[in-house]
C-alpha positions in Angstrom: 219.0 126.4 162.4 215.4 126.5 164.4 212.6 128.4 162.9 212.5 130.8 165.7 216.3 131.6 164.9 215.2 132.2 161.2 212.4 134.4 162.1 214.7 136.4 164.4 217.0 136.6 161.6 214.6 138.0 159.2 213.4 140.7 161.7 217.2 141.4 162.5 218.6 140.9 158.9 220.2 144.6 158.5 222.1 143.9 161.9 223.3 140.7 161.0 224.2 142.0 157.8 226.6 144.1 159.0 228.0 141.3 161.6 228.6 139.3 158.0 230.1 142.2 156.5 232.6 143.1 159.7 233.7 139.1 159.8 234.3 138.9 156.0 236.5 142.2 156.6 238.5 140.5 159.7 239.3 137.6 157.5 240.3 139.6 154.8 242.7 141.8 157.1 244.2 139.1 158.9 245.1 137.8 155.5 246.8 140.7 154.5 248.6 141.0 157.9 250.2 137.3 157.0 251.2 138.5 153.7 252.8 141.9 155.4 254.4 139.6 157.9 256.2 137.5 154.9 257.6 140.7 153.2 255.0 141.8 150.7 254.6 145.3 149.8 251.0 146.7 151.3 249.5 147.0 147.6 250.5 143.5 146.7 249.8 141.9 150.4 245.9 143.4 149.8 245.6 142.3 146.2 246.9 138.7 146.8 244.6 138.6 150.0 241.6 139.8 148.0 242.7 137.0 145.6 242.6 134.5 147.8 239.5 135.2 149.7 237.3 135.6 146.5 234.5 137.6 145.9 233.0 139.1 149.1 229.6 139.9 147.5 229.4 136.4 146.4 230.2 134.8 149.9 227.5 137.1 151.4 224.9 135.9 148.6 226.0 132.1 149.5 226.0 132.6 153.1 222.2 134.3 152.9 221.1 131.6 150.3 221.7 128.6 153.0 218.8 130.3 155.1 215.2 130.2 153.4 214.2 133.1 155.0 217.2 134.8 154.0 216.2 133.7 149.9 212.5 135.0 150.9 214.4 138.4 151.7 216.1 138.4 148.4 213.1 137.8 146.6 211.4 140.9 148.3 214.1 143.1 147.5 213.9 141.9 143.7 210.5 142.5 144.1 210.8 146.0 145.1 213.5 146.4 142.5 211.0 145.0 140.0 208.5 147.4 140.8 210.7 150.5 140.7 212.0 149.3 137.1 208.5 149.0 135.9 207.9 152.6 137.4 210.6 153.9 135.6 209.2 152.9 132.1 205.6 153.7 132.1 205.0 153.1 128.5 206.4 149.5 128.4 204.6 148.7 131.4 201.2 149.9 130.2 201.7 148.2 126.5 202.7 144.8 128.2 200.1 144.9 131.3 197.5 145.6 128.8 198.1 143.0 126.3 198.2 140.5 129.1 195.2 141.5 130.8 193.5 141.2 127.1 194.8 137.7 126.8 194.3 136.4 130.4 190.9 138.2 130.8 189.2 136.5 127.3 191.0 133.3 128.8 189.2 133.7 132.0 185.7 134.8 130.5 185.6 131.8 128.4 186.7 129.5 131.1 183.9 131.0 133.4 181.5 129.6 131.0 182.9 126.2 130.5 183.2 125.8 134.3 179.7 126.4 134.4 178.4 124.5 131.7 181.0 121.4 131.8 182.7 121.5 134.8 180.8 122.5 137.4 178.5 120.0 139.8 174.8 119.9 138.3 172.7 121.2 140.7 171.0 117.4 141.8 172.1 114.7 144.1 174.9 112.7 143.2 174.3 113.9 139.4 177.0 111.6 138.0 174.6 108.7 138.9 171.9 110.3 136.4 171.1 109.2 132.9 168.9 110.1 130.2 167.5 106.8 128.5 166.1 107.6 124.9 164.4 105.2 122.0 166.2 105.0 118.8 165.1 103.9 115.6 167.7 102.3 113.3 165.9 103.1 110.2 165.2 106.7 111.0 168.5 108.0 112.9 167.6 109.8 115.9 169.5 108.7 119.1 167.3 110.8 121.2 163.9 109.9 120.7 161.4 110.3 123.1 159.8 107.1 124.8 156.5 105.2 124.7 154.5 105.0 127.6 154.4 101.4 127.3 157.8 101.1 126.8 158.7 103.2 129.9 156.6 100.9 132.2 158.2 97.8 130.7 161.4 99.3 131.1 160.5 100.1 134.8 159.8 96.4 135.6 162.3 94.6 133.9 165.3 96.6 134.5 168.0 95.8 137.7 170.9 98.4 136.9 168.4 101.6 137.7 167.6 102.3 141.6 164.4 104.5 140.0 162.8 105.7 136.8 161.2 109.0 135.9 158.9 110.2 133.1 158.4 114.0 131.8 156.8 115.4 129.4 155.3 119.2 128.7 152.2 120.7 128.0 151.1 124.3 127.7 148.4 125.6 129.6 146.3 128.4 130.3 146.6 130.1 133.8 144.2 132.6 135.3 143.2 134.2 137.7 145.4 136.5 140.2 146.0 138.6 137.0 145.7 138.7 133.2 145.6 135.2 131.4 148.9 133.4 130.8 150.2 130.7 129.1 152.1 128.8 131.2 154.8 125.4 130.7 153.7 122.5 132.4 156.0 119.5 132.9 153.7 116.3 133.7 156.2 114.2 135.9 156.0 110.7 137.6 155.6 111.5 141.1 159.1 110.3 142.1 160.5 112.9 139.7 162.2 115.3 142.4 162.9 112.5 144.6 164.8 111.0 142.1 167.1 113.8 141.2 167.2 114.6 145.2 165.7 118.1 145.2 163.3 118.7 148.0 160.7 121.8 147.4 161.4 125.1 148.9 158.6 124.8 151.2 155.5 122.4 151.0 155.4 118.8 151.1 155.8 117.9 147.1 154.4 115.0 145.4 153.3 111.6 147.3 153.0 108.0 145.5 149.3 108.6 146.1 149.0 111.6 143.7 150.1 109.4 141.0 146.7 107.4 141.2 143.3 107.8 139.6 140.7 110.0 141.5 143.5 111.8 143.5 142.9 115.5 143.8 145.0 117.7 141.3 148.2 119.2 142.9 151.2 121.3 141.2 154.6 122.5 142.6 155.3 126.3 141.1 158.5 127.3 139.8 160.2 129.6 141.9 160.3 132.3 139.6 156.7 132.0 139.0 155.7 132.0 142.6 157.7 135.1 143.1 156.0 136.8 139.9 152.7 135.5 140.1 152.2 135.3 143.6 154.5 137.5 145.3 156.5 135.0 147.1 153.3 134.4 149.6 154.8 132.1 151.9 151.2 130.6 152.7 150.9 129.2 149.2 151.0 126.0 149.7 147.5 124.2 150.2 145.8 127.1 147.8 144.0 126.5 144.9 145.1 128.2 141.2 143.2 127.8 138.0 144.8 125.8 135.2 142.8 125.4 131.9 139.7 126.6 134.3 140.5 123.4 136.6 141.3 123.9 140.1 145.0 123.0 141.1 146.1 122.3 145.3 149.9 124.0 145.3 151.7 121.4 147.4 155.0 123.1 147.1 157.6 125.6 145.4 160.9 124.6 144.0 164.2 125.4 145.2 165.4 128.9 143.4 168.4 126.8 141.7 166.2 124.3 140.5 165.9 123.9 136.6 164.8 121.3 134.2 165.1 121.8 130.3 166.0 118.3 129.0 163.5 117.6 126.1 163.8 115.7 123.0 167.4 115.4 123.4 168.5 118.9 123.8 168.3 122.2 125.8 164.6 123.9 125.2 163.4 127.3 125.2 160.7 125.9 127.4 161.1 126.7 130.9 158.9 124.4 133.1 156.7 126.8 135.2 154.8 124.0 137.0 155.1 120.3 137.8 152.0 118.1 137.8 151.9 114.4 138.9 150.6 112.2 135.9 148.0 109.5 136.5 148.6 107.0 133.9 145.6 105.6 132.4 144.8 101.9 131.4 145.5 103.0 127.8 149.1 103.7 128.4 149.8 99.9 129.1 148.6 99.0 125.6 151.5 99.3 123.1 149.0 99.5 120.3 147.7 102.6 121.6 150.3 105.0 122.4 153.1 107.1 120.5 156.5 108.2 122.0 156.4 111.6 123.8 158.2 111.2 126.9 161.6 112.2 128.0 163.1 109.4 130.9 165.9 109.8 133.8 167.1 107.2 135.5 169.2 106.9 138.6 171.9 104.0 138.6 172.3 102.0 141.2 175.2 102.6 143.5 178.4 100.8 141.8 176.5 100.4 138.3 177.9 102.3 134.9 176.2 103.8 132.3 177.9 101.1 129.8 176.1 98.3 132.4 173.0 100.1 131.7 173.2 100.3 127.8 174.2 96.4 128.0 171.1 95.4 129.8 168.7 97.9 128.1 169.9 96.8 125.0 168.7 93.2 126.1 165.2 94.6 127.0 164.7 96.1 123.8 165.7 93.2 122.0 162.5 91.1 123.9 160.3 93.9 123.5 161.0 93.9 119.6 160.0 90.2 119.7 156.9 90.9 121.6 155.8 93.8 119.9 157.0 93.7 116.3 154.8 95.9 114.7 155.2 98.7 117.5 159.1 98.1 118.9 160.1 96.6 115.5 163.9 98.4 114.6 163.5 100.3 118.1 166.7 100.5 120.5 167.6 102.2 123.9 170.2 104.8 124.0 171.5 105.7 127.2 173.3 109.2 127.8 174.8 110.2 130.9 172.9 113.5 132.2 176.2 115.5 132.1 177.2 114.7 128.4 173.2 115.3 127.6 173.4 118.9 128.6 176.9 119.6 127.2 176.8 117.7 124.4 175.8 120.3 121.8 177.8 122.8 123.5 180.8 121.2 123.9 182.3 121.1 120.6 182.2 125.1 120.4 183.1 125.7 124.1 186.0 123.9 123.3 187.2 125.5 120.3 186.5 128.9 121.9 188.4 128.1 124.6 191.6 126.9 122.3 191.3 130.0 120.7 191.5 132.3 123.8 194.5 130.4 124.5 196.2 131.1 121.4 195.3 134.5 121.7 196.8 134.2 125.3 200.0 132.7 123.5 200.3 135.5 121.0 200.1 138.1 123.8 202.9 136.4 125.4 205.3 136.7 122.6 204.4 140.2 122.6 205.7 140.9 125.6 208.6 138.5 125.4 209.6 140.7 122.3 209.0 143.4 124.4 211.3 142.4 126.9 214.1 141.3 124.6 214.1 144.8 123.2 213.8 146.3 126.7 216.7 143.9 127.6 219.1 145.3 124.8 219.3 148.8 126.7 219.8 146.7 130.0 222.8 144.2 128.6 225.5 146.7 129.6 223.7 147.1 133.5 223.4 143.1 133.3 227.0 142.7 132.6 228.4 145.0 135.4 226.4 143.2 138.0 227.7 139.6 136.6 231.4 141.3 136.9 230.7 142.7 140.4 229.7 138.8 141.4 226.2 138.4 140.4 224.9 134.6 139.4 223.5 134.1 136.7 220.6 132.3 138.4 220.9 135.8 140.5 220.2 138.0 137.6 217.7 135.6 135.8 215.7 135.1 139.3 215.5 139.0 139.1 214.1 139.2 135.5 211.5 136.4 136.3 209.9 138.5 139.0 210.0 141.5 136.6 207.9 139.0 134.1 205.7 137.5 137.3 204.8 140.8 138.4 203.9 142.6 135.0 201.7 138.8 134.7 200.3 139.6 138.1 199.0 143.3 137.2 198.0 141.9 133.9 196.0 139.3 135.5 194.4 141.4 137.8 193.4 143.6 135.4 192.3 140.9 133.2 190.0 139.6 135.7 187.9 142.9 135.8 187.6 142.4 132.4 186.6 139.0 132.5 183.7 139.9 135.1 182.5 142.6 132.3 183.3 140.2 129.6 181.2 137.3 131.0 178.2 139.5 131.3 178.7 140.6 128.1 178.9 137.1 127.0 175.7 136.1 128.6 173.9 139.1 127.2 174.7 138.2 123.6 174.4 134.4 124.0 171.4 132.5 122.5 168.8 131.6 124.4 169.6 128.7 126.8 172.9 128.1 125.9 174.0 128.6 129.5 170.4 127.6 131.2 171.9 125.4 134.2 174.2 127.9 136.0 174.7 131.7 136.1 178.3 132.3 135.0 180.0 133.5 138.0 183.8 134.2 139.2 183.8 131.6 141.7 187.0 130.1 143.4 187.6 127.5 140.5 187.7 130.3 137.8 189.7 132.5 140.2 192.3 129.5 140.8 192.2 128.8 136.9 193.1 132.8 136.3 195.7 132.9 138.8 197.5 129.7 137.1 196.8 131.4 133.6 198.6 134.3 135.0 201.6 132.6 136.6 202.2 130.3 133.5 202.2 133.4 131.2 204.6 135.0 133.2 207.0 131.9 133.0 206.1 131.9 129.3 206.7 135.3 128.4 209.7 136.0 130.6 211.7 132.6 130.9 213.6 133.1 127.3 214.7 137.1 127.9 215.7 136.0 131.3 217.9 133.4 129.8 219.3 135.3 127.3 220.1 138.4 129.6 221.8 135.7 132.4 223.7 133.9 129.8 225.4 137.5 128.1 229.1 137.5 127.4 230.5 139.8 129.9 233.6 140.9 128.1 231.9 141.2 124.5 229.2 143.5 126.2 231.6 145.5 128.0 234.0 146.3 125.0 230.9 146.6 122.1 227.9 147.9 124.7 226.2 144.6 123.5 226.0 145.7 119.7 227.1 142.7 118.0 227.6 140.6 120.8 226.1 136.8 120.9 223.5 137.5 123.2 222.5 140.7 120.9 222.5 138.2 118.4 220.4 135.2 120.2 217.6 138.2 121.2 217.1 139.0 117.4 216.7 135.4 116.5 214.2 135.1 119.6 212.3 138.3 118.6 211.8 137.1 114.7 211.0 133.9 115.9 208.3 135.6 118.2 206.6 137.3 115.4 206.8 134.4 113.1 204.9 132.5 116.0 202.7 135.4 116.3 201.8 135.5 112.9 201.3 131.9 112.6 198.7 131.9 115.4 197.1 134.4 114.1 196.5 132.8 110.8 195.0 129.6 112.8 192.4 132.1 114.3 191.8 134.1 111.0 191.4 130.9 109.2 188.9 129.2 111.9 187.0 132.5 111.9 186.8 132.8 108.0 185.4 129.2 108.0 182.8 129.7 110.1 181.9 133.2 108.5 181.7 131.3 105.3 179.7 128.3 106.8 177.1 131.2 108.2 177.0 132.8 104.8 175.8 129.5 103.5 173.6 129.0 106.2 172.0 132.0 105.8 171.5 131.8 102.1 169.6 128.3 102.6 166.2 128.8 101.6 163.9 128.0 104.2 161.1 127.1 101.7 158.8 129.9 102.7 158.8 133.8 103.1 159.4 134.4 106.4 158.9 138.7 105.8 156.2 140.6 107.2 154.6 137.2 109.1 153.5 137.5 112.8 153.2 134.1 114.7 151.5 133.2 118.2 150.0 130.7 119.9 146.6 129.9 121.1 146.1 126.6 123.5 142.4 125.8 123.7 141.6 124.3 127.6 139.9 120.9 127.0 137.5 121.7 130.0 136.1 124.3 128.0 136.5 123.5 124.3 135.7 119.8 124.9 135.0 118.5 121.7 136.7 118.8 118.2 133.5 121.2 117.0 134.1 123.5 119.5 137.9 124.0 118.8 137.1 124.2 115.0 134.6 126.7 115.7 136.8 128.9 117.9 139.6 128.9 115.4 137.4 129.8 112.5 136.1 132.6 114.2 139.5 133.8 115.5 141.0 133.5 111.9 138.0 135.5 110.4 138.4 138.1 112.8 141.7 138.8 112.2 141.4 138.9 108.7 139.5 141.9 109.0 142.0 143.7 110.7 143.4 146.6 108.5 146.9 145.4 107.0 146.2 141.7 107.3 146.6 139.9 103.8 146.1 136.6 105.1 145.3 134.9 108.6 146.0 131.0 108.9 147.1 128.5 111.5 149.6 125.7 111.6 150.5 123.0 114.3 154.3 123.1 114.5 156.4 126.5 113.2 159.0 125.6 110.9 162.7 126.1 112.5 161.7 125.2 115.7 162.8 121.8 116.2 158.8 121.0 117.0 157.1 118.5 115.0 155.0 115.2 115.0 155.9 112.4 112.9 154.2 109.2 112.3 154.2 106.1 109.8 152.2 106.6 106.5 150.3 103.8 104.7 150.6 104.2 100.9 147.8 102.1 99.6 149.2 101.5 95.9 152.3 99.8 97.6 152.4 96.7 99.1 151.3 96.4 102.6 154.4 96.7 105.3 154.8 95.9 108.9 153.9 98.9 111.0 157.7 99.4 112.1 158.6 99.5 108.2 156.2 102.1 107.2 157.4 105.4 105.5 157.8 108.1 108.2 156.9 111.8 107.7 156.1 114.6 109.7 152.8 115.8 110.1 151.4 119.4 109.8 147.9 120.4 110.4 147.1 123.6 108.8 144.4 125.9 108.6 142.8 128.2 105.8 145.1 129.9 103.5 148.2 128.2 105.0 150.4 128.0 102.1 149.3 131.7 101.1 150.3 133.1 103.9 153.6 130.8 104.6 154.1 131.7 100.7 155.0 128.0 100.3 155.1 127.2 96.2 152.6 124.6 94.9 154.7 122.3 93.0 151.7 119.9 91.2 147.7 119.4 91.6 145.5 122.1 93.8 145.4 123.2 97.6 142.9 122.9 99.9 139.1 124.2 99.4 137.0 125.8 101.3 134.7 123.0 101.7 138.1 120.8 102.9 138.6 123.3 105.5 135.3 123.0 106.9 134.6 119.5 107.1 136.5 116.2 107.0 137.0 115.3 103.2 140.0 112.9 103.2 142.2 115.0 101.6 146.0 115.8 102.1 148.5 117.7 100.4 152.3 116.2 100.5 155.8 118.3 99.9 157.9 117.2 97.0 160.7 114.9 98.9 158.0 112.7 100.0 157.0 112.3 96.4 160.6 112.0 95.5 161.5 109.7 98.6 158.5 107.4 98.7 156.9 107.6 95.2 159.9 107.2 93.1 158.6 109.2 90.5 155.0 107.6 90.0 152.3 110.6 90.0 151.2 111.1 93.5 147.7 113.1 92.5 145.1 110.7 93.5 146.9 108.2 95.2 145.7 107.2 99.0 147.6 107.6 102.0 146.9 107.0 105.2 148.6 107.8 108.7 149.1 106.1 112.0 148.5 109.3 114.5 146.1 108.7 117.3 145.7 104.9 117.2 147.0 101.8 115.6 144.0 100.1 115.9 143.6 99.3 112.2 139.7 100.0 112.1 140.6 103.8 112.8 142.8 103.8 110.1 141.5 106.9 107.6 142.9 107.1 103.8 143.0 110.1 102.5 143.4 111.2 98.9 146.7 113.1 98.1 145.5 116.3 95.8 148.6 118.4 95.6 152.2 118.6 96.1 153.9 121.5 97.7 157.8 122.8 98.1 160.0 121.6 100.5 159.9 123.4 104.4 163.1 123.2 106.9 161.2 122.2 109.8 164.1 121.4 112.3 166.2 124.2 111.3 168.5 125.5 108.3 171.0 123.4 108.9 169.1 120.2 108.5 167.6 118.7 105.2 164.1 119.0 104.7 161.9 116.0 105.8 159.3 114.1 104.4 155.9 116.0 105.0 151.9 115.4 105.1 150.0 118.2 105.5 146.3 117.5 106.7 143.3 120.3 107.0 142.4 120.7 110.5 139.1 119.1 110.7 140.9 115.9 109.5 143.1 116.2 113.1 141.6 118.3 115.2 144.2 120.1 117.7 143.4 122.4 120.6 146.5 124.1 120.4 147.7 125.9 117.1 150.4 128.8 115.9 148.4 131.6 114.4 150.0 132.7 111.2 149.2 136.6 110.0 150.8 137.9 107.2 150.7 141.7 106.6 151.3 144.6 104.2 153.7 146.3 106.8 155.3 145.9 109.9 153.6 142.5 111.6 154.4 143.7 115.1 152.0 146.7 114.5 148.9 144.5 114.5 150.0 142.5 117.8 147.2 144.6 120.0 144.6 144.6 117.4 144.8 140.6 117.0 145.1 140.0 121.1 141.9 142.4 121.2 140.0 140.0 118.7 141.3 137.0 120.7 140.0 138.3 123.8 136.9 139.5 122.4 135.9 135.8 121.6 137.1 134.6 125.1 139.1 136.9 127.6 140.6 134.1 129.5 142.7 132.4 126.6 146.7 134.4 126.5 147.8 135.2 123.3 151.4 133.6 124.0 154.9 133.1 121.8 154.7 136.3 119.8 157.2 137.0 117.3 157.8 137.6 113.9 158.9 134.7 111.5 162.2 136.8 110.9 162.7 136.4 114.6 162.1 132.8 114.4 164.5 132.5 111.7 167.0 134.8 113.4 166.7 132.2 116.8 167.7 129.4 114.7 171.1 131.0 113.5 171.7 132.3 117.0 174.2 129.9 117.9 176.1 129.8 114.9 176.0 133.5 114.6 177.5 133.9 118.3 180.3 131.1 117.9 181.3 133.1 114.6 181.0 136.4 116.6 183.4 135.6 119.5 185.8 133.8 117.1 185.9 136.4 115.1 186.6 138.9 117.7 189.5 136.7 119.0 191.0 136.4 115.7 190.7 140.5 115.2 192.5 140.5 118.7 195.0 138.2 117.7 195.8 140.0 114.0 196.4 143.1 115.8 198.4 142.0 118.3 200.9 140.3 115.9 200.9 143.1 113.6 202.2 145.5 116.9 204.7 142.9 117.2 205.7 143.1 113.6 205.7 146.8 113.6 208.0 146.8 117.1 210.2 144.4 115.5 210.4 146.4 111.7 210.8 150.0 114.1 213.5 148.5 116.3 215.8 147.2 113.4 215.3 150.1 112.1 216.2 152.2 115.2 219.3 149.8 115.7 220.4 150.2 111.5 220.0 154.1 111.8 223.6 154.4 111.2 223.9 151.5 108.6 220.9 153.3 106.5 222.5 156.6 106.8 225.8 155.4 105.2 223.8 153.6 102.4 222.1 156.8 101.4 225.2 159.1 101.7 226.6 156.3 99.4 224.1 156.6 97.0 221.4 154.4 97.8 218.0 155.6 96.8 215.1 155.9 99.2 212.9 153.1 97.1 216.1 151.1 97.7 215.6 151.7 101.8 212.2 150.7 101.5 212.8 147.7 99.6 215.7 146.9 102.3 213.3 147.3 105.3 210.2 145.8 103.7 212.1 142.7 102.6 212.8 142.1 105.9 209.3 142.0 106.9 208.2 140.3 104.0 210.2 137.4 104.7 209.1 137.2 108.3 205.4 137.7 107.2 205.7 134.6 104.4 207.8 132.5 106.9 204.5 133.4 109.9 201.9 132.6 106.9 203.6 129.3 105.7 203.8 127.9 109.7 200.4 129.4 109.9 198.6 127.5 107.3 200.2 123.7 108.2 198.9 124.9 111.9 195.6 126.0 110.6 195.2 122.5 108.9 195.2 120.8 111.8 193.2 123.0 113.8 190.3 123.6 111.2 189.4 119.9 111.4 188.0 120.3 114.9 185.7 122.8 113.5 184.3 120.5 111.4 181.2 119.9 113.4 180.4 123.4 113.4 180.5 124.0 109.5 177.6 124.1 107.2 178.2 123.4 103.6 181.8 124.2 103.9 185.2 122.1 104.2 187.2 122.5 106.6 190.2 122.6 104.2 188.5 125.0 102.2 191.1 126.6 99.6 189.4 129.6 99.1 189.3 130.6 103.2 192.9 129.2 103.5 193.8 131.7 100.6 191.8 134.6 101.8 193.0 134.9 105.1 196.7 134.4 104.2 196.4 137.1 101.7 194.5 139.2 104.5 197.0 138.7 107.0 199.7 139.3 104.5 198.3 142.5 103.4 198.0 143.7 107.3 201.5 142.8 108.1 202.9 144.3 105.2 201.1 147.4 106.0 202.4 147.4 109.6 205.7 147.1 108.3 205.4 150.0 105.7 205.2 152.7 108.6 208.6 152.2 110.0 209.8 150.9 106.6 208.9 154.7 105.4 210.4 156.3 108.3 213.7 154.4 107.3 213.6 156.3 104.2 213.6 159.7 106.0 216.8 159.3 107.7 219.1 162.2 107.2 222.6 160.8 106.2 224.4 163.8 108.8 222.6 162.7 111.6 222.8 159.0 111.2 226.6 158.8 110.9 226.8 160.8 114.3 224.1 158.3 115.9 225.0 155.7 118.5 
């Protein structure tokens, strides 16, 4: 049959149906005429003709089925029939649609985040060819250690696997003019940084190789946001000069709107770059004896090269450097990480756990709706039996019911996508800073395709079993018994029980995961940070070296600032430190203990370095364990004294009294004539510098005159709300220098909360999904018991009429719910034992198989489930025997 004929058939369906009826009737009449001619009575002749000819309705369906357009026409009629059936049961439809919308919406919202973070192409040219290249030390494991400039230069000249390499490191500078003073994050980069990434400026020529040569004029590229905010999106900004730390910088470009780069020290940081400046390598950067490790390195692989090949070659280069510079590169290796893996590495476990959680929620929703469909099928069993008796095939009935299920799923999916849009917005608002830095979460085509796939899959999942059972119902027993006690009724009852057990089991899995994260978070919150964060204000002040070019000027400024802040009413102590705790920021160096045998520089003990001001330990409330603190004279000029923390003493001094020992650090230079030994005068408590989930590390504290730094974090301990003195502290700062901004204002309580934000976010989301799962499972159990009570009304009435007590009826009904609950809990515990291991990387201080958590959530779920059973069970005890005996 040609497509034109099929199209004509679809458009003229009614006329063709009449022709088919007439043709079938004429064949039947011809057969009857033959029978009459053979001498049969009229009734017998009709009966024999119909018996020989078969079911005319079935013949009509088979004839239509030959034509695909006829099949589509039948599906269209099934669709309209399904729509009418759903309209006739608005309560059932509303419950089923909302249940599905919840499951599909949650899945779509989480998938939109996964798509943005893990799946969507990065906004760079051929991003799969980009890798991060880190240093790593075998003695002090950190796979993402920043790189020294001399090593970068050696890597660049010796490798053959990268087409280009670029470096980045951050600075915080003061932007003045054209508005209030403001601290900006400036990334110093190699001139090929943007070209390596394949990113061209929105406007302006960008960097040229000459910009990285000594003596060249200072130039910058602006971040799109800074260009819009500070310079009102001036299209003529290119070529103009701005003041950075008092120095003029020529703007040579504006980065594209969607360009972002946050990789630093192996993680996504909160320091969003607002400018990029080409860095000029001084001659000292070529000297392996003069440099620390502070650069982030990104490289582009040659076409066809793989990260594994790059790792192999860089290992060989690192080995040669270790042999050539044993003091500097001893124990140092290289770690090559694909950029995508670098960005998503610490997010992947949490996102995949959340995606698995919402997948379980969708399965529970499907089981819930499937149970509703099974209950509804009982009331339609006689209808289906009559349709079967009239010639409808099993496939025809199953298709009708599957189309009803798919229609429910499509309506629920549409509402679910709407919920996902608002849900993803709420997700972004509640997420920790920089969880989703690279790209705004949107409902783009891949996300909508996922939502459609989830919708269709859900429709098939929850619709298959009810349609199968209904299509295979026995005709005779259904028509004789009304479906009660039939094999199909028994199959439905078994399936509903299985669905309830599955819902309870899946809910227990989510409850267990949520319980483990809650216990982990409680343990994390209970960790002593080593200081008192209450009533403590922090802010940053960075002095431009163009204006404060000597150590004496820097010391004089900070001395004057702290003195003025100390006069503000409500201030108890004002001090400063180089790197605030819990931020992941810090500087580490080798420490030479003069009482111990000399070691190679690469084998020296490593410790964090803290540069502090007057009253620092009092302001932070860090306890003194032994010795004394810095006195006023030591805080005013170099006296070569230092304080260590307890873990430094325990790890490196092995029980020897540390007081009076001499220690030298290798901070600015490795040249021996610049090593300055200092006397250890005190031991203080340990502070969690990198985070509450990271153990304290050995730390040495030096007074500011010993290691003068131009950028410091100011700490102000107050008697009341620390934010109340912000304006006065800013006034004191600007009284000394009106061009200095007060940056990063926050309370220490806020910094502690920020350090917990990711754990809190994951716990909150998984907790929400667990609550939804428990509610859905409880509703499913409640519906099953209520339906069972309705089906057993006559039986319960007879029991009461024969003398059964109300409590016996209550025990009977609750017994059914209890058996299902215990079975669901048992299945859930086994599944949770497997699932909880996936959470191990997200847990702190709690085992993935923590027995207390498992016992607690099992008891909680059992209690909630029994409460859901109690309502219909209590209703069963109030059955009137007389009414029940009349019940059909």
